[in-house]
C-alpha positions in Angstrom: 22.4 35.6 -41.5 22.7 34.2 -45.0 25.6 32.0 -43.9 23.5 30.6 -41.1 20.6 29.9 -43.4 22.9 28.2 -45.9 24.4 26.0 -43.2 21.0 25.1 -42.0 19.9 24.1 -45.5 23.0 22.0 -46.0 22.7 20.2 -42.7 19.0 19.8 -43.2 19.6 18.1 -46.6 22.3 15.9 -45.2 20.0 14.8 -42.4 17.2 14.1 -44.9 19.5 11.9 -47.0 21.3 10.3 -44.1 25.0 9.9 -43.5 25.2 6.7 -45.5 25.5 5.8 -49.1 24.4 2.3 -50.3 24.6 0.4 -53.5 23.3 -3.0 -54.6 24.1 -5.5 -57.4 23.2 -9.1 -58.2 24.2 -11.7 -60.8 22.5 -14.9 -61.8 24.7 -17.9 -60.8 22.4 -20.6 -62.0 24.5 -23.3 -63.8 24.1 -23.5 -67.5 25.1 -27.1 -67.7 24.4 -30.3 -65.7 26.6 -30.3 -62.7 26.9 -32.1 -59.4 25.0 -30.5 -56.6 26.5 -29.8 -53.2 25.6 -30.8 -49.6 24.4 -34.4 -49.8 26.6 -37.4 -50.3 23.6 -39.6 -51.2 23.2 -38.1 -54.7 24.3 -40.5 -57.5 24.2 -38.2 -60.6 24.5 -34.5 -61.6 21.7 -32.0 -61.7 18.7 -32.6 -63.9 17.2 -29.1 -64.1 16.4 -25.9 -62.3 13.6 -25.4 -59.8 14.7 -21.9 -58.8 17.4 -19.5 -60.1 20.2 -18.8 -57.7 22.1 -15.5 -57.1 25.2 -13.8 -55.8 24.4 -10.3 -54.4 26.4 -7.4 -53.1 25.5 -4.6 -50.7 28.0 -1.7 -50.6 27.9 0.8 -47.8 29.8 4.0 -47.4 29.8 5.9 -44.1 30.2 9.6 -43.6 34.0 9.2 -43.3 34.1 7.7 -46.8 34.8 4.1 -45.6 33.4 1.6 -48.0 32.3 -1.9 -46.9 30.7 -4.7 -48.9 28.6 -7.6 -47.9 28.3 -10.5 -50.4 25.6 -13.1 -50.0 25.2 -16.1 -52.3 22.9 -19.1 -52.8 25.8 -21.6 -52.4 26.9 -24.3 -49.9 29.9 -22.1 -49.1 33.0 -20.1 -50.1 36.2 -21.8 -49.1 39.4 -20.1 -48.2 40.9 -20.2 -51.7 37.7 -18.7 -53.2 37.5 -16.0 -50.6 41.2 -15.1 -50.9 40.8 -14.8 -54.7 37.8 -12.5 -54.4 39.4 -10.4 -51.6 42.6 -10.0 -53.6 40.7 -8.8 -56.7 38.5 -6.5 -54.6 41.6 -4.9 -53.1 43.4 -4.6 -56.5 40.4 -3.3 -58.5 38.4 -1.4 -55.9 40.9 -0.7 -53.0 38.5 -2.6 -50.7 40.5 -3.9 -47.8 40.0 -7.4 -46.3 38.2 -6.4 -43.2 35.6 -4.5 -45.2 34.6 -7.5 -47.3 32.4 -10.4 -46.0 31.4 -13.4 -48.1 28.4 -15.3 -46.6 26.7 -18.3 -48.1 23.1 -19.5 -47.6 24.4 -23.1 -47.4 21.7 -24.4 -49.7 22.2 -28.1 -50.4 20.8 -27.6 -53.9 23.5 -25.4 -55.5 26.5 -26.6 -57.5 29.6 -28.1 -55.9 32.3 -25.4 -55.9 36.1 -25.9 -55.8 36.9 -28.5 -53.0 34.1 -27.6 -50.6 32.9 -30.8 -48.9 34.6 -32.8 -51.6 35.1 -36.0 -49.7 31.3 -36.4 -49.4 30.7 -36.9 -53.1 31.0 -40.1 -55.1 31.7 -38.6 -58.5 34.8 -39.3 -60.5 37.2 -37.1 -62.6 34.6 -36.7 -65.4 32.7 -34.2 -63.2 35.8 -32.0 -62.5 35.7 -29.8 -65.7 32.1 -28.6 -65.1 32.9 -27.9 -61.4 36.0 -25.9 -62.4 34.2 -24.0 -65.1 31.4 -23.1 -62.7 33.7 -22.1 -59.9 35.8 -19.8 -62.1 32.8 -18.1 -63.6 31.3 -17.7 -60.1 34.4 -16.0 -58.8 34.4 -13.5 -61.7 30.7 -12.8 -61.2 31.3 -12.2 -57.5 34.1 -9.7 -58.2 31.9 -8.0 -60.8 28.9 -7.6 -58.4 31.2 -6.0 -55.8 32.3 -3.5 -58.4 28.8 -2.9 -59.6 27.5 -2.3 -56.0 30.3 0.2 -55.3 29.4 2.0 -58.6 25.8 2.2 -57.4 26.5 4.1 -54.2 23.7 6.6 -53.5 22.5 8.5 -50.3 20.7 6.2 -47.9 19.5 5.6 -44.4 19.8 2.4 -42.4 17.5 1.0 -39.7 17.8 -2.2 -37.6 15.4 -4.3 -35.6 14.8 -8.0 -34.8 11.9 -10.3 -35.2 11.6 -14.1 -34.7 10.2 -17.2 -36.3 10.0 -20.7 -35.1 10.8 -23.4 -37.7 14.4 -24.0 -36.7 14.8 -27.3 -34.7 17.9 -28.6 -33.0 18.5 -31.6 -35.2 20.8 -33.4 -32.8 17.7 -34.2 -30.7 15.9 -36.0 -33.6 17.6 -39.3 -32.7 19.3 -38.4 -29.4 16.4 -36.9 -27.4 18.4 -36.7 -24.2 20.6 -34.0 -25.6 20.0 -30.3 -25.1 18.0 -28.6 -27.9 19.0 -24.9 -28.1 18.1 -22.9 -31.1 18.4 -19.2 -32.1 15.1 -18.1 -33.5 16.0 -14.4 -33.8 15.5 -12.7 -37.2 17.8 -9.7 -37.4 16.9 -7.2 -40.1 18.8 -4.3 -41.6 16.7 -2.0 -43.8 18.4 0.2 -46.3 16.3 3.1 -47.7 17.1 5.6 -50.4 16.8 9.4 -50.1 13.2 9.0 -51.3 12.5 6.7 -48.4 11.9 3.8 -50.7 13.3 0.4 -49.7 16.5 -0.4 -51.5 17.9 -3.4 -49.6 16.7 -5.7 -46.9 19.3 -7.8 -45.1 18.0 -10.5 -42.8 19.4 -13.5 -41.0 18.4 -16.8 -39.4 20.2 -19.8 -37.9 19.0 -22.8 -39.7 20.2 -25.2 -42.4 18.9 -24.9 -45.9 18.3 -28.6 -46.3 14.6 -28.9 -47.0 15.2 -30.2 -50.5 17.4 -33.0 -51.6 16.5 -33.8 -55.2 18.5 -33.1 -58.3 17.1 -29.7 -59.2 19.0 -26.4 -58.6 17.4 -24.3 -55.9 18.0 -21.8 -53.2 15.9 -23.9 -50.8 13.8 -22.1 -48.2 16.2 -19.0 -48.1 15.7 -18.7 -51.9 11.9 -18.6 -51.5 12.2 -16.2 -48.6 14.3 -13.7 -50.6 11.9 -14.0 -53.5 8.9 -13.4 -51.3 10.5 -10.4 -49.5 11.4 -8.8 -52.9 7.8 -9.4 -54.1 6.5 -7.7 -51.0 8.9 -4.8 -51.3 9.2 -3.8 -55.0 12.5 -2.4 -56.0 14.4 -3.8 -53.0 17.1 -6.5 -53.1 16.8 -9.1 -50.3 20.1 -10.5 -48.8 20.1 -13.6 -46.6 22.8 -14.0 -44.0 23.1 -17.5 -42.5 23.5 -17.6 -38.8 24.9 -20.1 -36.3 22.6 -22.9 -37.6 25.0 -25.8 -38.0 22.9 -27.9 -35.6 19.5 -26.7 -36.7 17.2 -27.9 -39.5 13.8 -26.8 -40.7 11.6 -29.8 -39.9 9.7 -31.6 -41.3 11.3 -31.4 -44.8 11.9 -33.0 -48.2 9.0 -31.4 -50.1 8.8 -28.3 -52.2 5.7 -27.3 -50.2 7.7 -27.3 -47.0 10.5 -25.2 -48.6 7.9 -22.7 -49.8 6.2 -22.7 -46.4 9.4 -21.9 -44.5 10.4 -19.3 -47.0 7.0 -17.7 -46.6 7.2 -17.8 -42.8 10.6 -16.1 -42.9 9.3 -13.4 -45.3 6.4 -12.7 -43.1 8.7 -12.4 -40.0 10.9 -9.9 -41.9 8.0 -7.9 -43.2 6.5 -7.7 -39.7 9.8 -6.1 -38.6 9.8 -3.7 -41.5 6.2 -2.6 -40.6 7.1 -1.8 -37.0 9.3 1.1 -35.8 13.0 0.4 -36.3 16.1 1.9 -34.8 18.2 4.3 -36.9 21.7 2.9 -37.6 24.5 5.5 -37.4 28.1 5.4 -38.6 31.0 5.1 -38.7 31.3 1.5 -39.8 34.4 0.2 -38.0 35.7 -3.2 -39.3 38.3 -5.7 -38.2 39.4 -9.1 -39.6 41.9 -11.7 -38.4 42.6 -15.4 -38.5 43.3 -17.5 -35.5 44.7 -21.0 -35.5 42.4 -23.7 -34.4 44.2 -26.8 -33.3 43.2 -30.4 -34.3 43.1 -32.9 -31.5 44.8 -36.0 -33.0 46.4 -35.7 -36.5 46.7 -39.3 -37.9 50.0 -40.9 -38.9 50.6 -42.1 -42.4 50.3 -45.7 -41.1 47.0 -45.0 -39.5 45.7 -43.6 -42.8 46.9 -46.5 -44.8 45.2 -48.9 -42.4 41.9 -47.1 -43.0 42.0 -47.8 -46.7 40.5 -51.2 -46.0 37.8 -49.8 -43.7 34.2 -50.9 -44.2 33.1 -47.3 -43.8 33.0 -45.6 -47.3 33.7 -42.1 -45.9 36.5 -43.3 -43.8 38.2 -44.8 -46.9 37.6 -41.7 -49.0 38.9 -39.5 -46.1 42.1 -41.6 -45.9 42.6 -41.5 -49.7 42.2 -37.7 -49.6 44.6 -37.1 -46.8 47.2 -39.5 -48.3 47.1 -37.7 -51.6 47.8 -34.4 -49.7 50.7 -36.2 -47.8 52.2 -37.4 -51.1 52.1 -33.9 -52.5 53.2 -31.9 -49.5 55.1 -34.4 -47.3 52.9 -33.9 -44.2 49.4 -33.1 -42.9 48.3 -29.9 -41.3 47.8 -29.8 -37.5 45.9 -26.4 -37.3 43.6 -24.3 -39.4 43.5 -20.5 -39.9 40.0 -19.6 -38.8 38.5 -16.3 -40.1 36.9 -13.9 -37.6 35.4 -10.6 -38.6 33.5 -7.8 -36.7 31.6 -4.9 -38.1 30.5 -2.2 -35.7 27.9 0.3 -36.9 28.4 3.4 -34.8 27.0 2.9 -31.4 24.2 0.6 -32.6 24.3 -2.8 -34.2 27.4 -5.0 -34.5 27.9 -8.0 -36.7 30.2 -10.8 -35.7 30.9 -12.8 -38.8 32.5 -16.2 -38.3 33.7 -19.0 -40.6 32.6 -22.6 -40.9 29.4 -24.4 -39.9 28.9 -22.7 -36.6 26.7 -24.3 -33.9 24.1 -22.3 -32.0 26.1 -22.2 -28.7 28.3 -19.5 -30.2 25.3 -17.2 -31.0 23.8 -17.6 -27.6 27.1 -17.0 -25.8 28.2 -14.0 -27.9 24.8 -12.3 -27.7 24.8 -12.7 -24.0 28.3 -11.2 -23.8 27.8 -8.3 -26.2 24.1 -7.6 -26.2 20.9 -9.5 -27.1 19.2 -6.6 -28.8 22.0 -5.3 -31.1 24.4 -8.2 -31.7 24.1 -10.1 -35.0 25.9 -13.5 -35.3 26.7 -15.0 -38.7 28.4 -18.3 -39.5 29.3 -19.6 -43.0 31.3 -16.5 -43.7 34.6 -16.2 -45.6 35.4 -19.9 -45.4 33.2 -23.0 -45.0 35.7 -25.7 -44.3 34.3 -27.7 -41.3 31.7 -27.8 -38.6 32.7 -25.5 -35.7 31.5 -27.2 -32.5 31.3 -25.6 -29.1 33.0 -27.5 -26.2 29.6 -29.0 -25.3 29.0 -30.3 -28.8 32.6 -31.5 -29.1 32.2 -33.5 -25.9 28.8 -34.9 -27.0 30.4 -36.0 -30.3 28.2 -37.1 -33.2 28.3 -35.5 -36.7 28.6 -31.9 -35.6 31.1 -32.8 -32.9 33.6 -34.5 -35.1 32.2 -37.1 -37.5 31.8 -34.4 -40.2 35.5 -34.0 -40.4 35.6 -37.1 -42.6 33.5 -35.5 -45.4 35.2 -32.1 -45.0 38.6 -33.7 -45.4 40.1 -32.4 -42.1 42.6 -34.5 -40.2 40.7 -35.0 -37.0 38.2 -33.3 -34.6 39.2 -30.0 -33.1 41.1 -29.7 -29.8 38.9 -28.9 -26.8 40.3 -25.3 -26.9 38.3 -24.5 -30.0 35.5 -22.5 -28.4 37.7 -20.4 -26.2 40.1 -19.7 -29.0 37.3 -18.3 -31.2 35.7 -16.4 -28.4 39.0 -14.8 -27.3 39.7 -13.7 -30.9 36.2 -12.2 -31.2 36.9 -10.2 -28.0 40.2 -8.9 -29.4 38.4 -7.6 -32.6 35.5 -6.3 -30.6 37.9 -4.1 -28.7 39.6 -3.1 -31.9 36.4 -1.7 -33.5 35.7 0.3 -30.3 32.9 -1.6 -28.5 33.0 -1.1 -24.8 
């Protein structure tokens, strides 16, 4: 009888606390010196101040099998492959965190510092800006590793819940000038709520598929996702808000270009998230199964050295910079690359929600296709994860052309647009990982 009572008490306590443990950490990554801001090629000088402080944050989760997984979000244009590889190697060495259990997502704010070589061809600055960018990138990487460790050290009993809301400010930006084109958007707002054993909110993870390009001046800012996170934290004292960027490569918040618009969109997002939190949410169970792989995306038409040299006299500024960039690589390595290792990651939370985390600037067609394939109610699609190196068009967008379809390869320093197989290659790799984590 005593044994039965003891077992009941133990299982009752475990049920109260939940099968999960969670930990959070954050670090201020606001630059301490004037530095070139990322995202817009039209800027002609480095930053002139700070409108809003920016952050790198980590959410650590441990399921009842003891498997630890960490989500990192940052107010940055993006992590590239070199940056992500460095953080992953350090996390494995210091914390035994394997690659499939670490995701690095960027908000894609266009008001954060340039990091490493991300979108480098877009910017007109010279060698004098390189030292500040190198100092910032190196410090950022150390801070990112540190917040991962701090979040893992903060693991405490927790419960997880999931639900989705929606908000409507994302607009398909390809239709602004080409109104005959389709205008799909993904206006879902997925929300993961993490509560402590005392039922108080500890972390709120939310997503949306829309560019953070409301602001374009020379002040450091998280743009509308920065305002959204601040508003959510203000409404939920003690909680840390994490923004996960979705498949928003072809979506903008419109109209834009004023602080008031950025604050308005941030407030609308915060209200959408808070409405989800006030309504009943579904419990999220474990285990958390994870898979990660890269798959080669082929480029359609890698230029010859003669073609690049002929472009050095082009009237198009970006075409000239692009040729110079690729020729410098050719001189150093003896050739150009004809494919790119694309990162694909899947996290499956028990029999409930799954996150499909994809690299690059992902257009909305991927979100709509993958949600239809794996479940509209419980599938969360993220882009801008683990490597932001190019726009990732669907076959439709590739055929339509334009900036997202191929023109952006100039500013990203890639050899050419992708081969028409790009969409099926990615979707097939997602399917392989989906099966690996046990989704039927």
